[in-house]
BADO-834719 format. One record per residue: residue number from 1; residue in one letter; x, y, z of N, C-alpha, C, O in turn. Coordinates in steps of 0.1 Angstrom, whole numbers, plus 2048, in hexadecimal, padded with zeros to 3 digits. Example, Ala and Ser with C-alpha at 12.3 -4.5 7.8 and 13.67 -1.06 7.14 Angstrom:
% BADO-834719
LOLO seq type n.u n.v n.w ca.u ca.v ca.w c.u c.v c.w o.u o.v o.w
LOLO 1 A 884 7C7 84E 87B 7D3 84E 884 7DF 84E 88E 7DF 855
LOLO 2 S 880 7EA 847 889 7F5 847 881 800 84F 886 80B 850
This chain:
% BADO-834719
LOLO seq type n.u n.v n.w ca.u ca.v ca.w c.u c.v c.w o.u o.v o.w
LOLO 1 M 356 45B 652 34B 453 64B 33F 454 64B 337 453 642
LOLO 2 L 33D 459 65A 333 454 65F 326 45F 658 31A 45D 659
LOLO 3 R 32D 46B 651 323 476 64A 31D 470 641 311 471 63E
LOLO 4 E 327 465 639 324 460 62D 319 455 62E 310 455 626
LOLO 5 L 31B 44D 637 311 446 63D 301 446 63E 2F7 440 63B
LOLO 6 K 306 455 648 2F5 45B 647 2EC 460 63C 2E0 461 63C
LOLO 7 T 2F7 463 630 2F3 467 626 2EA 459 61D 2DF 45B 617
LOLO 8 F 2F1 450 61D 2EE 441 619 2E2 43E 621 2D7 43F 61B
LOLO 9 I 2E2 43C 62B 2D5 43B 630 2C8 442 62C 2BE 43C 629
LOLO 10 A 2C9 450 62D 2C2 459 628 2BE 45A 61A 2B3 45E 616
LOLO 11 V 2C6 456 614 2C2 452 603 2BA 446 601 2B0 445 5FA
LOLO 12 A 2BF 43B 609 2B6 42F 608 2A8 42D 60D 2A0 424 60C
LOLO 13 R 2A8 439 613 296 439 61E 290 445 615 284 446 616
LOLO 14 Y 297 44D 60D 28F 45A 60A 28D 457 5F8 284 45C 5F1
LOLO 15 G 299 44D 5F2 295 449 5E3 29D 451 5D9 2A0 44C 5CF
LOLO 16 T 2A2 45F 5DD 2A8 464 5D2 2B2 471 5D9 2B0 475 5E5
LOLO 17 F 2BC 475 5D2 2C5 47E 5DD 2BF 48C 5DE 2C5 493 5E6
LOLO 18 A 2B7 490 5D8 2B1 49B 5D8 2A8 49C 5E6 2A9 4A5 5EE
LOLO 19 A 2A0 48E 5E6 295 48E 5F3 2A0 48B 601 29C 48F 60C
LOLO 20 A 2AC 485 5FE 2AF 482 608 2BB 490 610 2BF 491 61B
LOLO 21 G 2BE 496 605 2C5 4A1 608 2BD 4AC 611 2C3 4B3 619
LOLO 22 M 2B0 4AE 60D 2A9 4B7 612 2A5 4B7 622 2A3 4C0 62B
LOLO 23 H 2A4 4A4 623 2A2 4A1 634 2AD 4A1 639 2AB 49F 645
LOLO 24 I 2BD 4A2 636 2C7 4A2 63D 2D0 4AC 63A 2DC 4AB 63A
LOLO 25 G 2C9 4B9 636 2CF 4C4 634 2DA 4C5 629 2E3 4CD 62B
LOLO 26 L 2DA 4C0 61E 2E4 4C0 615 2DF 4C3 605 2D4 4C3 602
LOLO 27 T 2E8 4C6 5FF 2E5 4CA 5EE 2E4 4BB 5E9 2E7 4B1 5EF
LOLO 28 Q 2DE 4BB 5DD 2E0 4AC 5D5 2EB 4AB 5D0 2EF 49F 5CD
LOLO 29 S 2F2 4B5 5D0 300 4B1 5CB 309 4AF 5D5 314 4A9 5D2
LOLO 30 A 308 4B3 5E2 311 4AD 5EF 30B 49D 5EE 313 493 5EF
LOLO 31 V 2FF 49C 5ED 2FC 48F 5F0 301 483 5E4 306 478 5E6
LOLO 32 S 2FF 487 5DB 309 47E 5D1 315 47F 5D2 31A 474 5D2
LOLO 33 S 31E 48A 5D5 32B 487 5D9 32F 47E 5E5 33A 478 5E5
LOLO 34 Q 327 47D 5ED 326 477 5FB 327 466 5FA 330 45E 5FE
LOLO 35 I 318 465 5EF 31B 458 5EE 321 451 5E2 321 445 5E0
LOLO 36 K 327 45B 5DA 333 457 5D2 33F 451 5DB 344 446 5D9
LOLO 37 S 345 45B 5E4 34F 45A 5EE 34D 44C 5F5 357 446 5F6
LOLO 38 L 342 447 5FA 340 43E 600 340 430 5FB 343 426 602
LOLO 39 E 33C 431 5ED 33B 425 5E1 34C 424 5E1 352 419 5E3
LOLO 40 Q 353 42D 5DE 360 42D 5DB 367 428 5E6 373 424 5E4
LOLO 41 A 362 428 5F4 36C 425 5FF 368 418 5FF 371 40F 5FF
LOLO 42 L 359 413 5FE 359 405 600 35B 3FC 5EF 35A 3F0 5EF
LOLO 43 G 35C 403 5E6 35E 3FB 5DB 355 3F5 5D4 358 3EE 5CB
LOLO 44 I 349 3F8 5D7 337 3F5 5D1 334 3FD 5CD 339 409 5CF
LOLO 45 R 327 3F9 5C3 31C 400 5C5 311 3FE 5CD 30D 3F3 5D1
LOLO 46 L 30B 40C 5D2 301 409 5DC 2F1 40A 5D7 2E8 406 5DD
LOLO 47 F 2F1 411 5CC 2E3 415 5C6 2E4 415 5B7 2EE 419 5B1
LOLO 48 D 2D7 410 5B1 2D7 410 5A1 2CF 418 5A2 2C5 417 5A9
LOLO 49 R 2D2 426 598 2CC 432 591 2C4 431 58A 2C9 430 57F
LOLO 50 T 2B8 431 58B 2AC 432 581 2A7 442 580 29D 445 587
LOLO 51 G 2AD 44B 577 2A5 456 576 2AB 45E 582 2B7 45E 585
LOLO 52 R 2A1 465 58A 2A3 46B 596 2A3 466 59F 2A4 46D 5A9
LOLO 53 Q 2A1 454 5A3 29F 44C 5AF 2AC 445 5AE 2B4 443 5A4
LOLO 54 A 2AD 441 5BC 2BB 43A 5C2 2B3 42B 5C4 2A9 42A 5CB
LOLO 55 I 2B8 423 5BE 2B2 416 5C6 2BE 40F 5CB 2C9 410 5C5
LOLO 56 L 2BD 409 5D6 2C6 3FF 5DD 2C7 3F3 5D4 2BE 3EB 5D1
LOLO 57 N 2D7 3F1 5D1 2D8 3E2 5C8 2D9 3DD 5D1 2D7 3E3 5DC
LOLO 58 A 2DE 3CF 5D2 2E1 3C4 5DB 2EA 3C8 5E3 2E6 3C8 5EF
LOLO 59 A 2F6 3CC 5E2 2FF 3D3 5EA 2FB 3DA 5F1 2FC 3D5 5FD
LOLO 60 G 2F5 3E6 5F1 2ED 3EF 5F8 2E0 3EA 5FE 2DD 3F1 607
LOLO 61 I 2D8 3E0 5FD 2D1 3DB 605 2D9 3D2 60F 2D3 3CF 619
LOLO 62 R 2E5 3CD 60E 2ED 3C5 619 2F5 3D2 622 2F8 3D2 62E
LOLO 63 A 2F6 3DB 618 300 3E2 625 2F5 3EF 62F 2F8 3F8 637
LOLO 64 L 2E9 3EC 629 2E1 3F8 631 2DE 3F4 640 2D9 3FD 647
LOLO 65 P 2E0 3E7 646 2D9 3E6 653 2E8 3E8 658 2E8 3F1 661
LOLO 66 M 2F2 3E3 656 300 3E7 658 303 3F7 65C 30B 3FA 664
LOLO 67 A 2FD 3FF 655 300 40E 652 2F8 410 65F 2FD 416 668
LOLO 68 R 2EE 40C 660 2E4 40D 66E 2EB 40B 67A 2E9 412 684
LOLO 69 E 2F4 401 67A 2F8 3FA 686 300 405 689 2FD 40D 692
LOLO 70 M 30B 407 681 313 40F 686 310 419 68A 31A 41E 690
LOLO 71 F 305 421 689 2FF 42B 68C 2FE 42D 69E 300 436 6A6
LOLO 72 V 2F9 41E 69E 2F1 41D 6AE 2FF 419 6B6 301 41D 6C1
LOLO 73 I 309 412 6AE 319 411 6B7 31C 41D 6BB 31D 41F 6C7
LOLO 74 F 31E 427 6B2 323 433 6B1 318 43E 6BD 31C 449 6C2
LOLO 75 E 30F 43C 6BE 304 441 6C8 30C 43B 6D7 310 442 6E1
LOLO 76 R 30D 430 6D6 312 426 6E1 31C 42E 6EA 31D 42F 6F6
LOLO 77 M 324 432 6E1 336 436 6E6 332 442 6EB 33B 449 6EF
LOLO 78 S 329 446 6EC 327 454 6F4 31C 452 701 31B 45B 709
LOLO 79 V 316 447 703 30C 444 70F 317 447 71D 323 444 71F
LOLO 80 P 30F 44C 725 317 44E 732 314 446 739 30B 43E 735
LOLO 81 D 31B 444 746 31B 436 74E 30D 437 75A 307 42E 760
LOLO 82 T 30B 442 75B 2FB 443 763 2F1 44B 75A 2F4 44F 74F
LOLO 83 P 2E4 44C 760 2D9 454 75A 2DB 462 75E 2D7 46B 757
LOLO 84 A 2E4 464 76C 2E2 473 76B 2E9 47A 764 2E8 486 764
LOLO 85 D 2F4 471 75D 2FE 477 756 2FA 479 746 301 47C 73D
LOLO 86 Y 2ED 476 744 2E7 474 735 2E4 485 735 2DE 48C 73D
LOLO 87 A 2E9 48A 72A 2E5 498 723 2E0 499 715 2E2 48E 70F
LOLO 88 G 2DB 4A1 70E 2D7 4A5 700 2C4 4A2 702 2BD 4A1 70C
LOLO 89 E 2C0 4A3 6F9 2B2 4A2 6F1 2AC 492 6F0 2B3 48A 6EB
LOLO 90 L 2A1 490 6F5 298 483 6F3 28F 48A 6EF 289 493 6F5
LOLO 91 K 28B 486 6DE 27E 48D 6D8 273 47D 6DA 274 471 6D6
LOLO 92 I 26C 483 6DE 25F 479 6E0 24F 47E 6D9 249 489 6D8
LOLO 93 G 24E 473 6D6 23E 476 6CC 233 470 6D4 233 465 6D9
LOLO 94 A 229 478 6D3 21F 46F 6DE 213 475 6D9 212 481 6D5
LOLO 95 I 207 46B 6D8 1FA 470 6D4 1F3 477 6E1 1F9 476 6EC
LOLO 96 A 1E7 47E 6DF 1E2 483 6E9 1E2 47B 6F4 1EA 47D 6FD
LOLO 97 T 1DA 471 6F4 1D8 469 700 1E3 468 708 1E3 46A 714
LOLO 98 A 1EF 464 700 1F9 460 70A 202 46E 70D 20D 46D 713
LOLO 99 Q 1FF 479 709 203 487 70F 1F9 48C 71E 1FD 494 727
LOLO 100 T 1F0 486 71F 1EA 48C 72A 1E8 47F 733 1E5 480 73F
LOLO 101 G 1EB 472 72D 1EC 465 734 1F6 45F 73C 1F6 462 748
LOLO 102 I 200 457 737 20C 451 739 218 45B 73B 21F 45A 745
LOLO 103 L 219 464 733 226 46D 730 227 474 73D 230 471 745
LOLO 104 P 220 47C 741 224 488 74E 22C 47F 758 238 482 759
LOLO 105 K 227 475 760 22D 46D 769 23A 469 765 244 46B 76C
LOLO 106 A 23A 462 759 246 45C 74F 254 464 74D 260 460 74C
LOLO 107 L 24F 471 74C 25A 47C 749 25E 480 758 26A 482 75A
LOLO 108 L 256 481 762 257 488 770 263 47A 771 26F 47D 772
LOLO 109 H 25F 46E 771 270 467 774 278 467 76E 283 465 773
LOLO 110 L 277 469 760 282 46D 757 28C 47C 75B 298 47E 75C
LOLO 111 R 283 484 75D 28E 48D 764 295 48A 772 2A1 48C 772
LOLO 112 K 290 486 77A 292 481 786 29E 477 784 2A9 478 78A
LOLO 113 E 29D 46E 77C 2AA 466 777 2B7 46C 76D 2C2 469 76D
LOLO 114 A 2AF 475 767 2B7 479 75B 2B6 489 759 2B1 48F 74F
LOLO 115 P 2BB 48F 764 2B7 49F 763 2BB 4A5 75D 2B8 4B1 75E
LOLO 116 R 2C6 4A1 752 2CF 4AA 747 2C6 4A8 73D 2C5 4B1 735
LOLO 117 V 2BD 49B 73A 2B8 49A 72C 2AF 4A7 729 2AA 4AE 731
LOLO 118 E 2B0 4A7 720 2A4 4B3 71D 299 4AB 713 29C 4A9 707
LOLO 119 T 28D 4A9 716 283 4A2 712 27B 4AE 707 279 4BA 70A
LOLO 120 K 277 4A9 6FA 26E 4B0 6F0 265 4A6 6EA 267 49C 6E3
LOLO 121 L 258 4AE 6ED 24C 4A5 6EB 247 4AA 6DD 246 4B6 6DB
LOLO 122 I 244 4A5 6D7 23E 4A3 6C5 233 49F 6C8 234 494 6CD
LOLO 123 P 225 4A4 6C8 21C 49F 6C8 216 49B 6B8 21C 49F 6AE
LOLO 124 G 20B 494 6B7 20A 490 6AB 1FE 47F 6AA 1FD 476 6B2
LOLO 125 V 1F8 481 69D 1F1 472 69D 1FA 469 69A 205 46D 696
LOLO 126 S 1F7 45C 69C 1FD 451 69A 208 452 68F 214 454 690
LOLO 127 L 1FF 44F 683 206 450 675 210 456 676 21B 450 675
LOLO 128 S 20F 465 679 21A 46E 679 226 469 681 232 469 67E
LOLO 129 L 222 467 68B 22D 463 695 232 457 691 23D 456 695
LOLO 130 L 22D 44D 68A 234 441 684 23D 445 67B 248 43F 67A
LOLO 131 S 23A 44F 672 241 453 669 24F 459 66D 25A 454 668
LOLO 132 Q 24F 462 675 257 469 67B 260 460 684 26C 463 682
LOLO 133 I 25E 455 68D 266 44C 690 26C 446 686 278 446 687
LOLO 134 D 266 43E 679 26D 438 671 278 442 668 280 43E 65F
LOLO 135 A 275 44F 66B 280 452 661 288 45B 66C 28E 464 666
LOLO 136 G 28A 458 67B 295 45C 680 293 46A 685 29C 472 687
LOLO 137 E 287 46D 685 286 47D 689 283 47C 697 287 486 69D
LOLO 138 L 27C 472 69E 27A 470 6AE 280 465 6B1 27F 45C 6A9
LOLO 139 D 287 463 6BF 28F 45B 6C7 283 44D 6C9 284 441 6C5
LOLO 140 I 274 455 6D1 26D 44B 6D5 25F 450 6D2 25D 45C 6D4
LOLO 141 A 255 448 6CD 248 44B 6CA 23C 441 6D1 23C 435 6CF
LOLO 142 I 231 448 6DA 227 442 6DF 21A 441 6D7 214 44B 6D7
LOLO 143 L 216 438 6D0 20E 43A 6C3 202 42F 6C7 203 427 6D0
LOLO 144 I 1FA 42E 6C1 1EF 423 6BE 1F5 419 6B7 1FD 41C 6AE
LOLO 145 K 1F1 40B 6BB 1F9 403 6B3 1F4 402 6A2 1E8 400 6A1
LOLO 146 P 1FA 403 698 1F1 407 68C 1ED 3F5 689 1F3 3EC 68E
LOLO 147 P 1E3 3F6 680 1DC 3EC 67B 1E3 3E2 66E 1DD 3DA 667
LOLO 148 F 1F0 3E4 66E 1F7 3DC 663 209 3DB 66A 20F 3E2 672
LOLO 149 E 20E 3CF 663 21B 3CD 668 224 3D7 665 224 3DC 659
LOLO 150 L 22E 3DD 670 239 3E6 66F 244 3E1 66B 247 3D5 66E
LOLO 151 S 24C 3E9 664 25C 3E6 662 260 3DF 66E 25A 3E0 679
LOLO 152 K 26C 3D6 66B 272 3D0 673 280 3D8 678 28A 3D2 67D
LOLO 153 E 27F 3E4 675 289 3EA 679 282 3F4 685 289 3F9 68D
LOLO 154 L 277 3F5 685 270 3F7 692 270 3ED 69D 26F 3E1 69A
LOLO 155 H 271 3F2 6AA 26E 3EA 6B4 260 3F0 6BC 25C 3FC 6BC
LOLO 156 V 25A 3E7 6C0 24A 3EC 6C7 248 3E3 6D2 249 3D7 6D2
LOLO 157 D 244 3EB 6DE 240 3E6 6EB 231 3EC 6ED 22D 3F7 6E9
LOLO 158 V 22A 3E3 6F3 21D 3E6 6F8 21F 3EA 705 225 3E4 70E
LOLO 159 L 215 3F9 705 216 3FF 712 207 3FD 719 206 3FC 725
LOLO 160 E 1FC 3FB 710 1EE 3FD 71A 1E8 3F5 70C 1ED 3F5 700
LOLO 161 T 1DE 3EE 712 1D4 3EB 70A 1C5 3EE 70C 1BE 3E7 713
LOLO 162 E 1C1 3F7 707 1B1 3FD 70A 1A9 3FA 6FF 1AA 3FC 6F3
LOLO 163 P 19B 3F4 709 18F 3F1 702 188 3FA 6FC 18C 405 700
LOLO 164 F 17E 3FC 6F4 17A 405 6EC 168 401 6F3 163 3F6 6F6
LOLO 165 V 162 40C 6F5 157 40D 6F8 14A 415 6F2 14C 41E 6EA
LOLO 166 L 13E 413 6F4 136 41F 6F3 132 427 6F8 12C 424 702
LOLO 167 I 132 433 6F5 12E 43B 6FC 120 446 6F6 11E 449 6EA
LOLO 168 A 11A 449 700 10C 44F 6F8 10A 45A 703 110 45C 70E
LOLO 169 P 0FF 462 6FD 0FB 46E 706 0F1 467 715 0E9 45D 715
LOLO 170 L 0F4 46D 71E 0E9 46A 727 0DE 466 729 0D9 45F 732
LOLO 171 E 0D8 46C 71E 0CA 468 71C 0C6 45D 710 0BB 459 70C
LOLO 172 T 0D3 458 70D 0CB 44D 703 0CA 443 70A 0D0 43F 714
LOLO 173 Q 0BF 43C 702 0B7 431 708 0BC 426 700 0BD 426 6F4
LOLO 174 G 0BE 419 708 0C3 40C 701 0D0 407 706 0D8 410 706
LOLO 175 N 0D3 3FD 709 0E0 3F4 70C 0E4 3F0 700 0F0 3F3 6FF
LOLO 176 D 0E0 3EA 6F7 0E4 3E5 6EA 0EE 3EB 6E0 0EB 3F2 6D7
LOLO 177 P 0FD 3E8 6E4 105 3F4 6DC 105 3EF 6CB 10B 3F5 6C2
LOLO 178 L 0FF 3E7 6CB 0FB 3E7 6B6 0F1 3EB 6B4 0F0 3F1 6A9
LOLO 179 E 0E7 3EB 6BC 0D8 3F3 6BA 0DE 402 6B7 0DD 408 6AC
LOLO 180 L 0E6 409 6C2 0E5 415 6C4 0F0 417 6B7 0ED 420 6AF
LOLO 181 L 0FA 411 6B5 101 414 6AB 0FA 415 69D 0FE 41D 694
LOLO 182 S 0EE 40D 69A 0E4 40D 68F 0DD 41B 68F 0DA 422 685
LOLO 183 Q 0DB 41D 69C 0CD 427 69C 0D4 436 69F 0CD 440 69B
LOLO 184 Q 0DF 439 6A5 0E1 443 6A9 0EB 44A 69D 0F1 442 695
LOLO 185 P 0ED 459 69C 0F8 45D 699 106 45D 69C 107 45C 6A9
LOLO 186 M 110 45D 697 11E 457 6A0 128 467 69D 12A 46E 693
LOLO 187 V 12C 469 6A9 13A 470 6AB 143 466 6A7 143 45D 6AF
LOLO 188 R 14C 466 69C 154 459 694 161 461 697 166 46C 693
LOLO 189 Y 167 454 69F 173 456 6A2 17C 457 694 17B 44C 68D
LOLO 190 D 184 460 68E 18C 461 682 18F 455 67F 196 44D 687
LOLO 191 R 187 44F 66F 18E 444 669 198 443 665 19F 439 664
LOLO 192 S 19D 44F 661 1AC 44D 65D 1B8 448 669 1C2 442 665
LOLO 193 S 1B6 44C 673 1B9 44A 67E 1BB 43A 681 1B3 432 67C
LOLO 194 F 1C7 437 689 1C8 428 68A 1BC 422 693 1B6 418 690
LOLO 195 G 1B7 42C 69F 1AE 426 6A5 1A3 428 69F 19C 41F 6A2
LOLO 196 G 19D 431 698 193 431 68F 192 427 683 187 425 67E
LOLO 197 R 19E 421 680 19F 417 674 19A 409 67D 197 400 675
LOLO 198 L 197 406 68C 195 3FD 690 187 3FE 694 181 3F4 696
LOLO 199 V 17F 40A 694 175 40F 693 16D 407 688 165 3FD 68A
LOLO 200 T 172 40D 67B 170 407 670 16E 3F9 66E 165 3F4 668
LOLO 201 R 175 3F4 672 177 3E5 672 16B 3E1 679 165 3D9 673
LOLO 202 F 165 3E3 685 15F 3DF 690 153 3DF 688 14C 3D5 686
LOLO 203 L 14E 3ED 683 142 3EF 67E 140 3E7 673 135 3E3 673
LOLO 204 R 149 3E3 668 149 3DA 660 147 3CD 660 142 3C6 658
LOLO 205 E 14A 3CA 66D 149 3B7 670 13B 3B5 676 136 3AA 678
LOLO 206 Q 135 3C2 67A 129 3C1 680 11E 3CB 678 114 3D1 67E
LOLO 207 R 121 3CB 669 117 3CE 65E 10C 3DB 665 100 3DC 664
LOLO 208 I 115 3E3 66B 10E 3F0 66E 114 3FC 665 120 3FF 663
LOLO 209 E 10A 401 662 108 40B 656 109 41B 660 0FE 41F 665
LOLO 210 E 114 421 662 113 42D 66A 10E 438 665 10E 43A 658
LOLO 211 R 10B 441 66D 109 44F 66A 10E 45A 674 10D 45D 680
LOLO 212 V 112 45E 66A 120 466 671 11B 476 672 117 47E 669
LOLO 213 A 11E 478 681 118 488 683 122 48F 67F 120 498 677
LOLO 214 L 130 48C 684 141 493 685 149 488 686 147 47C 689
LOLO 215 E 152 48E 683 15E 481 682 16B 48C 687 16C 497 682
LOLO 216 L 176 487 690 17A 48E 692 189 482 69D 186 476 6A1
LOLO 217 D 195 486 69F 19F 47F 6A4 1A4 482 6B2 1B0 481 6B4
LOLO 218 E 19C 485 6BC 19F 48A 6C9 194 482 6D1 189 484 6CE
LOLO 219 L 198 47B 6DA 18F 473 6E2 187 47C 6ED 17C 479 6F1
LOLO 220 D 18C 487 6F2 189 48F 6FE 17C 497 6F8 171 497 6FE
LOLO 221 A 17F 49E 6EA 176 4A8 6E1 16C 49B 6DC 160 49E 6DD
LOLO 222 I 16E 491 6D8 162 487 6D8 156 486 6E1 14A 486 6DE
LOLO 223 V 15D 486 6EF 152 484 6FA 14D 48F 6F8 142 48E 6F3
LOLO 224 K 152 49B 6FB 148 4A6 6FB 142 4AA 6F3 13C 4B5 6F5
LOLO 225 F 141 4A3 6E6 13A 4A5 6DD 12E 49A 6DE 123 49E 6D9
LOLO 226 V 12F 48D 6E5 128 486 6E8 11E 48A 6F2 112 487 6F0
LOLO 227 E 123 491 6FE 11C 498 709 112 49F 705 107 49E 709
LOLO 228 S 118 4A9 6FB 10F 4B0 6F8 101 4AE 6ED 0FA 4B6 6E7
LOLO 229 G 100 49D 6EE 0F6 49B 6E6 0F8 49A 6D5 0ED 498 6CE
LOLO 230 L 102 49A 6CF 108 496 6C2 104 489 6BD 0FE 487 6B2
LOLO 231 G 109 481 6C8 104 476 6BF 10D 469 6CA 112 46C 6D5
LOLO 232 I 10F 45F 6C6 117 451 6CE 125 44F 6C8 127 453 6BD
LOLO 233 S 130 449 6CF 13A 447 6CB 146 43B 6CD 14A 439 6D9
LOLO 234 L 148 436 6C4 154 429 6CD 161 431 6CF 166 438 6C7
LOLO 235 I 164 42F 6D9 172 432 6DD 177 42B 6E5 171 421 6EA
LOLO 236 P 184 42E 6E9 18B 420 6F3 18C 42B 6FE 18E 438 6FE
LOLO 237 R 188 41E 70B 18A 426 718 197 429 71B 19F 422 721
LOLO 238 A 19A 436 717 1A6 43D 71A 1A2 44E 71B 198 453 716
LOLO 239 G 1AC 456 722 1AD 464 71F 1A8 46A 729 1A3 463 732
LOLO 240 L 1A7 478 72B 1A5 480 732 196 480 737 193 484 742
LOLO 241 W 18F 47C 730 180 47A 735 17A 470 73D 16E 471 741
LOLO 242 L 182 467 741 180 45E 749 184 463 757 17D 460 761
LOLO 243 E 18F 46C 757 192 476 760 186 47C 769 182 47A 774
LOLO 244 R 181 483 75E 177 490 763 16B 489 761 161 490 761
LOLO 245 Q 169 47E 761 159 476 764 151 47D 75B 14A 486 761
LOLO 246 A 14F 47C 74B 14B 482 743 13A 47D 743 136 472 747
LOLO 247 Q 133 484 73F 123 483 742 11E 47E 732 118 485 729
LOLO 248 V 124 46E 733 120 466 72B 11C 45A 72E 121 455 738
LOLO 249 R 113 450 727 112 448 72E 11E 43D 726 120 43E 719
LOLO 250 V 124 435 72D 12C 42C 72B 129 41D 727 127 416 731
LOLO 251 I 129 415 717 121 407 719 12B 3FE 714 12C 401 708
LOLO 252 D 131 3F5 719 13B 3EC 716 132 3E3 708 126 3E2 706
LOLO 253 L 13D 3DE 703 13C 3D7 6F6 139 3CB 6F9 134 3C5 6F0
LOLO 254 G 13C 3C5 705 13B 3B3 708 144 3AD 701 14F 3B2 700
LOLO 255 D 140 3A2 6FB 148 398 6F0 14C 3A0 6E6 155 39B 6DF
LOLO 256 L 149 3AB 6E1 14B 3B4 6D7 155 3BB 6DB 15A 3BF 6D1
LOLO 257 T 15A 3BF 6E3 164 3C3 6E8 172 3C2 6DC 176 3B8 6D7
LOLO 258 F 178 3D0 6DA 181 3D0 6D5 18A 3DB 6D8 185 3E4 6DE
LOLO 259 Y 19A 3DB 6D3 1A1 3E1 6DD 1AD 3EB 6D7 1B3 3E6 6CD
LOLO 260 R 1B1 3F4 6DA 1BE 3FC 6D1 1C6 3F9 6DD 1C2 3F8 6E9
LOLO 261 Q 1D7 3F8 6D9 1E0 3F6 6DE 1EA 405 6DE 1EE 40B 6D4
LOLO 262 I 1EE 408 6EC 1FA 414 6E5 203 40D 6E7 203 404 6F0
LOLO 263 V 20D 411 6E0 21D 40B 6DE 226 416 6E0 226 421 6DC
LOLO 264 L 22E 410 6E5 23D 416 6E6 246 416 6D8 24B 40B 6D5
LOLO 265 V 249 41F 6D2 250 41A 6C6 25D 423 6C4 25D 42E 6C9
LOLO 266 M 269 41D 6BE 275 421 6BD 27B 419 6B2 276 40F 6AE
LOLO 267 R 287 41D 6AE 28F 417 6A1 295 409 6A9 297 40A 6B5
LOLO 268 H 297 3FD 6A3 29B 3F3 6A9 2A7 3F2 6AF 2A9 3EC 6B9
LOLO 269 G 2B4 3FB 6A6 2BB 3FB 6A8 2BF 400 6BA 2C8 3FA 6C0
LOLO 270 Q 2B6 40A 6BE 2B7 413 6C9 2B1 40C 6D4 2B5 410 6DF
LOLO 271 R 2A8 402 6D4 2A1 3FA 6DC 2AA 3FB 6EA 2A3 3FF 6F3
LOLO 272 N 2B6 3F9 6ED 2BC 3F4 6F5 2C5 400 6FB 2CB 400 705
LOLO 273 L 2C6 408 6F5 2CE 418 6F8 2C9 419 708 2BF 415 70E
LOLO 274 P 2D1 41E 70C 2CE 421 71D 2C6 428 722 2BF 427 72C
LOLO 275 L 2C6 434 719 2BB 441 71B 2AE 43A 717 2A6 43C 720
LOLO 276 Q 2A9 434 70C 29E 42C 705 29B 425 710 290 429 715
LOLO 277 R 2A2 419 718 29E 411 71E 29C 419 72E 299 413 738
LOLO 278 L 29E 426 730 29B 42A 73A 28E 430 738 285 42B 73E
LOLO 279 F 28C 43A 72F 27E 43D 72E 272 431 72E 268 433 735
LOLO 280 K 276 425 726 26C 41F 728 26A 41A 738 25E 418 73C
LOLO 281 A 275 418 740 273 415 74F 268 41E 753 25C 41C 757
LOLO 282 C 26F 42C 750 266 438 754 259 437 752 253 43A 75C
LOLO 283 L 253 434 748 246 431 741 241 428 74A 236 42C 74F
LOLO 284 A 246 41A 750 240 416 756 240 415 765 239 40C 76B
LOLO 285 K 249 41E 76B 246 424 777 238 42B 778 22F 42A 780
LOLO 286 G 238 433 76B 22F 43D 76E 21E 43A 76B 214 440 76F
LOLO 287 A 220 430 763 212 426 764 20E 41E 770 203 419 771
LOLO 288 G 216 41C 778 213 415 787 20D 408 781 212 402 777
LOLO 289 P 203 403 789 1FE 3F6 788 1F9 3F5 77A 1F4 3FF 775
LOLO 290 A 1FA 3E9 775 1F8 3E6 768 1E5 3E6 765 1DC 3DE 76A
LOLO 291 H 1E3 3F1 75E 1D2 3F0 75A 1D0 3EF 74A 1CA 3F7 744
LOLO 292 T 1D6 3E4 744 1D1 3DF 737 1C6 3D9 73D 1C2 3D6 748
LOLO 293 A 1BF 3D8 72E 1B2 3CD 72A 1BA 3C4 720 1C3 3C7 718
LOLO 294 Q 1B5 3B7 723 1B8 3AD 71C 1A8 3A5 715 1A9 39B 70D
């Protein structure tokens, strides 16, 4: 019956039998057959059919969290006694700064603790990674905390809090960040990204009309364009540009400082699984002394 429960969860998520089938590798008729079998076994209807849509009814809404919990329990049945006995694949999604920042040391600790675990790193932007973790396509994701409330089905741990700073070419005159932002062209942190939305909110609050010279979503590339003299930028104090001592002026925002948070996201029902807890511990070891800003 686990197969039918998996199909039920997929239909609840994707809204139609056809879409659910595409994501779990079944035909629409196979999905329909499994849902019918599950409903017959339970003696209740789980969906109201409206055209092509399958909408959870009251019984379906009640059953959905229990179905998810059953999968979590099933996964726990195969949990080994020690980390060294873990085997299989751990799919980790991560934004660029996490890949070059906190992940390398964490993965080294994980390999020592659980050498039989094969880690698969999936790069991406925060919004994409969030969608993948929500869909169950990733086990864990490291991303920028979104500027909106997350589903209660997701568990979030804050890993780092990074202050935004103004960076400018070395020859740029002046120390007032608001004056510089009003006068100079910007190499813009992509406004569709979670970090870029924080910049947008700051500029609106300060009533600054930006002049965008270039827009992109890659911190180290932004720094290189600023080094070349293309413009100034608001970015978090994070990334490889700090280690290579970029040739830019770094101007603190003082009382105007705002922050982005790097978070670890996983399904709420999986947060206490031993492998997820081990990975979280490895992240803490890899980070070393706390270097967050408040």
